[in-house]
N, C-alpha and C positions, 0 to 999 in steps of 0.2 A: 512579226517583229523584224525590223531592219537593223542590221548591225554594220557599223563602219569602224575602221581604224582611221584616225585623222592625225597623221604624223606632226602637223604644225600646231596641234592643240597642246600647249605647254603650260598653261596656267588657268586659274579660275576665270580670269577675264576672257580668255579664249572660249572656255566652256559656256560662259554667259552669252557671248556673241553667237556661238553656234546654236545655242538654244533659241535665241531670238530669231535667227534665220529660219529655223525649223518651224517655230510658232507662227511666223509671218506667212508660211505656206499652209500650215494646218494648225489652227488655234486649239484644236482638241487633242493634238498629239501628246503622248506621254513620252518624256525624254529623260534618259539617264546619260549624262556626259561626265566622264571621269578623266580629268587631265593626267592623273598619275599613270594610267594604263593607255591613254590616248584612244579609249573606246567610247563610242556613242551608240546607244540603243534607242530606237524610235519605234513606238507603237502607233501606227497610223494606217489609214486606208489608202493614202496617196502612194503612187508608184515610187519606188526608191530612186529611179532615174531623175525625178524632179528634185529630190533632196540633193542628190549627187551633183547635179548641174548648179544648183543654187550655192552649195557649199564651195564648189570649185571657183565659181565666179567671185565669191567673197574672199578668196585666198586661203580656203581650207579644203584642198582636194582630199577626197575620201577614198580609201581602199576598202575592199570587202574585208570583213573580220576573218 
């Protein structure tokens, strides 16, 4: 399980965008994105650095939980 804090995730639209970014990398990933707590949990076999890079490129830099 990969956990990130994403300070710029402020609404449901942000959560939807983040979910799409993750699913574009791993269509089988299980994702829980909670804008209220700014937390994202990803269940995937892909290395977390791949997600971190993609999120940062899209304007949603991630911190470790």
